[in-house]
N, C-alpha and C positions, 0 to 999 in steps of 0.2 A: 128600124132594127137596131141602130147603134145604142138606143136607150134601154134595150132589154138587158136584164140582169140574169146572171147564172143563179142556180139554186143556192150555191155556196155564198154568193154575194147577198142574196135575200136573207139567208140565215144570219150572216154577219150583221146585217141591218137590224133584224128583229131581236136577235139573242146575243149579239156581240161576237167578237172574234173568238176562235178556239182558245181555251185556257182561262177565259173570264168566268166568274161564278155563275152568271145567268146562262151562258152557253154550256157550261159543264152540267148544270141542272137539266137543261133541255136534252142534252145528249144521254144522260142517265135515264131519263124518262123514255127516250126513243129506244134505247137498248132494252129496257124492261118490256116495252110494247112489242118489240121484235121477238123477244124470247117467248112472250105469252102467245103470240100468233103462231110461232113454230110449234109450241106444245099443242095448241088447239088443232092445228092442221094435221100434225102427226097422229094425234088421237083419232081424228075423223078418218084419216087415210087408213088407220088400223081397224076401222069399223067399230070403235069402242065408244061407249057413253062415258061421261064423267064418272058415273057411279061404278062402272066396271073397272076403269082405270084406278080409281080410289081404292077399291077392294083389293085389287092386285098389288097395290103399294102399301096396303095397311093403313090408309088414311081416310079422311072423310071427303065426300063429294063437294062439300062447301069449300074445302081447301083447294081442290082442283079448279073449281069455278073461280075462286079469287086469283089463283095463278093465271088462268086463261084471260082474265079481265084486267090483269096488270094491277091488281089491288094489294099485292104484297110482294116483298122481295123474295127471291129464291136463292138458297144456298147452292153452291156448286155440287155438293154431295147429293142434294135433293134433285137437282137437274139431271145428274148422272142416273139416279134411280128411275126417274120418270122415263127418260129416253131409252136407257139400256135395259133395265129390268121390266119396266111397265110396257114399253112400246117396241122393244126388240130392235132399237136403232143404235147405231154407233155414234158416239159424240166425239168431236174433234175440236180442239181449241187452238186458235191462231192468235198470236200477238204480233202486231205490226210495229 
Protein backbone atom coordinates (compact mmCIF):
# COMPACT_ATOMS: atom_id res chain seq x y z
CA UNK A 1 0.00 0.00 0.00
CA UNK A 2 2.90 2.39 0.69
CA UNK A 3 3.82 2.37 -3.02
CA UNK A 4 0.39 3.55 -4.17
CA UNK A 5 0.33 7.01 -5.63
CA UNK A 6 -2.42 9.60 -5.47
CA UNK A 7 -4.07 10.81 -8.64
CA UNK A 8 -2.23 14.12 -8.29
CA UNK A 9 1.12 12.29 -8.04
CA UNK A 10 0.29 10.29 -11.17
CA UNK A 11 -0.54 13.51 -13.03
CA UNK A 12 2.75 15.01 -11.88
CA UNK A 13 4.64 11.97 -13.19
CA UNK A 14 2.88 11.88 -16.56
CA UNK A 15 2.36 15.59 -17.31
CA UNK A 16 4.71 17.41 -14.95
CA UNK A 17 3.91 19.62 -12.00
CA UNK A 18 1.26 22.36 -12.24
CA UNK A 19 2.56 25.37 -14.14
CA UNK A 20 4.72 23.44 -16.60
CA UNK A 21 3.80 23.69 -20.30
CA UNK A 22 2.86 20.00 -20.62
CA UNK A 23 0.69 20.09 -17.50
CA UNK A 24 -0.98 23.35 -18.59
CA UNK A 25 -1.83 21.81 -21.97
CA UNK A 26 -3.30 18.75 -20.26
CA UNK A 27 -5.39 20.88 -17.90
CA UNK A 28 -6.71 22.99 -20.80
CA UNK A 29 -7.82 19.83 -22.61
CA UNK A 30 -9.40 18.49 -19.43
CA UNK A 31 -11.36 21.72 -18.96
CA UNK A 32 -12.57 21.68 -22.57
CA UNK A 33 -13.66 18.05 -22.14
CA UNK A 34 -15.53 18.87 -18.91
CA UNK A 35 -17.35 21.78 -20.54
CA UNK A 36 -18.27 19.69 -23.57
CA UNK A 37 -19.69 16.97 -21.31
CA UNK A 38 -21.71 19.57 -19.34
CA UNK A 39 -23.21 20.90 -22.58
CA UNK A 40 -24.06 17.41 -23.81
CA UNK A 41 -25.61 16.30 -20.51
CA UNK A 42 -27.62 19.51 -20.06
CA UNK A 43 -28.96 19.19 -23.62
CA UNK A 44 -29.96 15.58 -23.04
CA UNK A 45 -31.54 16.45 -19.67
CA UNK A 46 -33.59 19.10 -21.48
CA UNK A 47 -34.75 16.43 -23.95
CA UNK A 48 -33.29 18.29 -26.91
CA UNK A 49 -31.46 17.06 -29.94
CA UNK A 50 -28.39 18.85 -31.21
CA UNK A 51 -30.49 20.12 -34.10
CA UNK A 52 -33.19 21.60 -31.84
CA UNK A 53 -30.58 23.33 -29.68
CA UNK A 54 -28.78 24.66 -32.76
CA UNK A 55 -32.02 26.05 -34.19
CA UNK A 56 -32.85 27.70 -30.87
CA UNK A 57 -29.43 29.38 -30.84
CA UNK A 58 -29.39 30.27 -34.54
CA UNK A 59 -26.41 28.07 -35.33
CA UNK A 60 -25.75 24.74 -37.05
CA UNK A 61 -26.05 21.23 -35.65
CA UNK A 62 -22.47 20.58 -36.72
CA UNK A 63 -21.26 23.38 -34.41
CA UNK A 64 -23.13 21.90 -31.43
CA UNK A 65 -21.65 18.50 -32.31
CA UNK A 66 -18.11 19.92 -32.44
CA UNK A 67 -18.63 21.62 -29.07
CA UNK A 68 -19.97 18.45 -27.47
CA UNK A 69 -17.04 16.46 -28.81
CA UNK A 70 -14.46 18.97 -27.61
CA UNK A 71 -13.35 19.70 -31.17
CA UNK A 72 -13.46 23.49 -30.86
CA UNK A 73 -12.97 26.18 -28.27
CA UNK A 74 -16.01 27.93 -26.91
CA UNK A 75 -16.16 31.60 -26.05
CA UNK A 76 -17.70 32.61 -22.76
CA UNK A 77 -20.45 34.53 -24.55
CA UNK A 78 -21.34 31.40 -26.54
CA UNK A 79 -21.31 29.25 -23.42
CA UNK A 80 -23.66 31.73 -21.78
CA UNK A 81 -26.04 31.60 -24.76
CA UNK A 82 -26.02 27.79 -24.84
CA UNK A 83 -26.83 27.32 -21.18
CA UNK A 84 -28.95 30.37 -20.39
CA UNK A 85 -30.83 30.97 -23.64
CA UNK A 86 -30.74 27.53 -25.22
CA UNK A 87 -31.12 25.26 -22.20
CA UNK A 88 -32.68 27.55 -19.60
CA UNK A 89 -29.87 26.96 -17.09
CA UNK A 90 -28.05 29.47 -14.92
CA UNK A 91 -24.31 29.76 -15.41
CA UNK A 92 -21.99 30.60 -12.52
CA UNK A 93 -18.24 31.13 -12.74
CA UNK A 94 -15.90 30.57 -9.80
CA UNK A 95 -12.25 31.54 -9.75
CA UNK A 96 -10.04 29.88 -7.13
